[in-house]
MARSE-320577 format. One record per residue: x, y, z of N, C-alpha, C, CB in turn; residue in three letters. Coordinates in steps of 0.05 Angstrom, whole numbers, plus 5000, padded with zeros to 4 digits. Glycine has a CB too. Example, Ala and Ser with C-alpha at 12.3 -4.5 7.8 and 13.67 -1.06 7.14 Angstrom:
BEGIN
526448865156524649105156526449345156522649115181ALA;525749555142527349795143525850015157528249885114SER;
***
This chain:
BEGIN
300655144767303255134780304055414790305355014762UNK;304955434814305855694824308455774811306255684855UNK;308756034804311156134792312456334811310556274764UNK;314956274819316356444839318456614824317656264860UNK;318456864831320457054821321957164844319057284804UNK;324657164842326257274863326757574859328957124865UNK;327357714880327758004878330658064871326958144904UNK;330958274856333558374848334558554871333458534821UNK;337158574875338258744895339258994882340558594911UNK;338259224891338959484879341559584891336659694884UNK;342759774877345359884886345160014913346360084865UNK;342960154919342660284944342560084967340160454944UNK;341459844962341359644983344159534989339559414974UNK;345859504968348659424972350059634989350059384945UNK;349659884982350960104997350060105026350360374985UNK;347460055032346560045059347859825075343460015059UNK;348059585063349359365077352259425083349059105060UNK;353659545064356459615068356759825090357759715042UNK;355060025090355160235110354460115138353160455103UNK;352459955140351659835166353959655176349059685164UNK;355159505158357359325166359759485175358159155142UNK;360359705162362559875170362060005197362960105149UNK;359660085202359060205229359159995250356160335228UNK;358259745244358359525264361259465271356959275253UNK;363059445251365859395256367159625271367359355229UNK;366459875264367460105279366560095308366460365265UNK;364060015313363159995341364659785356360159925341UNK;365359565344366959365357369859465362367059105340UNK;370959595342373659695344373959905366374459825317UNK;371960075369372060275390370860185417370560525381UNK;370159925418369059805442366359935451371059815465UNK;364860015431362160125436360159905429361660395419UNK;359759735449358259485444355359535436358359315468UNK;354059745446351359805440350959865410350360045457UNK;352760035399352660105371353159855354354660325364UNK;355159695362355959455347353659255346358459325359UNK;352359205369350159015370347759115354349358955399UNK;347159365357344959485342345259455312344559775350UNK;347659525302348059505273348459225263350559675266UNK;349359045281349458755273346658645270351058595293UNK;344858715288342058635285340758755260340458715310UNK;341359005255340359135231341358985206341159425230UNK;343958905206345058755184343658485180348058715189UNK;343158345202341858085200339058115187341657955227UNK;337558305197334858345187334858435157333358565203UNK;336658615150336658715122337758505103338358965121UNK;339758355110340758145093338657925089343458025103UNK;337357855111335157655110332957745091333957605138UNK;332358005092330258115074331158115045329458395083UNK;333658185040334758185013334757905001337558305013UNK;335557715016335957445005333257305001337657275024UNK;331357335019328857185018326457325007328257095045UNK;326757554994324457684982323657544956325057984977UNK;321157454955320157324931317357424924320157014935UNK;316657394899314057464889312957214875314157714869UNK;310657114885309556864875306856914862309356654897UNK;306556824837303956824824302856544828304156904793UNK;300656524843299556264851297456164831298356274879UNK;296855904834294755794816291955884823294955484817UNK;291555974847288956074855288656384850288356014884UNK;290156474830290056754820290556964842287356804808UNK;292756934855293657144874296657194870293157044904UNK;297457444876300257514875301057534905300757794860UNK;302857354912303757344940306557464942303757044950UNK;306757674959309257814963310457734990308858124961UNK;312857614990314157525015316757685018314657215014UNK;316957825040319257995045321157895066318358275052UNK;321357635070323157515090321657445115325357715097UNK;323057315133321857205157321057415177323657005170UNK;322357645177321857845197319858055188324457985204UNK;318858035164316858225153314258085147317958375129UNK;312158235147309558125140309258125110307258285154UNK;308257905099307757875071305158005063307857585062UNK;304557995037302158115027301057945004302558415018UNK;298457915003297157774981295357954966295657514990UNK;295657964940293958134923292457954903295658354908UNK;289757954904288257804884288757924856285257804891UNK;289257754836289757844809287458004797290457614791UNK;285057944806282658094796282658384805280157954804UNK;284058444827284258724837286358894823284758714867UNK;288158764809290358914796289259064771292658714787UNK;289659324771288759484749290859534727287759754760UNK;293359544735295459584715298159474725295759884708UNK;299759384706302459294711304259444691302758984709UNK;306159594700307859744682310659764692306760024677UNK;312559784673315259824680315660124685317259724658UNK;316960194707317360474713320260524722315460574736UNK;321060764725323760824734323661074752325760874710UNK;325561084769325761324787327161544771327361264813UNK;328561704783329861934769331461854745331662084789UNK;331061994723332561934698334662154693330661914674UNK;336962064684339062244676339762174647341662224695UNK;338562324628338862264600337362004594341862234592UNK;338761804582337561544576337661364600338961414553UNK;339261424620339661244642337861304666342561254651UNK;336861094679335061134702336661044727332460964699UNK;336161174749337461104774336560824783336861314796UNK;333960774781332860514789330460444772332260504819UNK;330360204762328060104747326559904764328959974720UNK;323859914762322159734778319559684763321659854806UNK;318059494773315359434762313359554782314959124759UNK;311659724771309559854787306859714783309360154780UNK;305759614804303159474803301059644818303359184814UNK;298959714803296759864815294459674820295860114798UNK;293259694844291059514851289259654870292159244863UNK;286759544873284859664892284159944884285959644920UNK;283660104905282960384901285360554908280560474918UNK;286960624888289260794891291660674905288461034907UNK;291760414909293960284921295960194899293160034938UNK;298560204907300560104888302859994903301460334869UNK;304459824889306759704901308959694880306059414912UNK;311459754888313659744869315259494875315460004872UNK;315759334855317159084858319659074840315358844850UNK;321658924849324158904834324758614826326459014851UNK;323158494808323758214801326258194784321358094786UNK;327657964786330057924770329357914740331557674778UNK;327357754733326457734705323957904701325857434698UNK;324358164696322158354694320258284671323158634690UNK;321358224647319658174624317857934629321358124599UNK;318957724639317457474644315257524665319257244653UNK;315957674686314157734708311757894697315557894730UNK;312258104682310158274670308358114651311358514656UNK;309657954634308157794615306357594629310057644596UNK;307357464650305657264664303357404678307357124685UNK;303857634691301657774705299557864685302758014720UNK;300357974662298458064642296857834631299858214619UNK;298057594627296557364618294557274638298557134611UNK;295357264663293557174685291257364690295057124710UNK;291857624687289757834692287657824669291058114693UNK;288557784645286757794622284857554621288257804596UNK;285357344637283657104637280957164650284956874651UNK;
***
């Protein structure tokens, strides 16, 4: 059975959507239609990507990454994955700015993912890789 994990939305992504929305409204308010339309399109694409990003562990031993309708997805065979670890960006004391799951695969390739249920995602990947 395929197992689907949805992506978590980070604080920086919320800030980006708020900023782009503010600039779009400002463009409408000032009757600068080019800026307004450009930032509205940017909002549509970014919100679509935030809502529809999923990570699927398939029954045929692949990790399928889907980043929304406007982006190209990626498939990683589980046999190519060399490590799965929890990582964080800049740390301030005990607190990290952003936590993510780092997956290394192939020759020096890696991808950072933000699943909602990190523990379950890591546990499932490690179980499927060890088979």
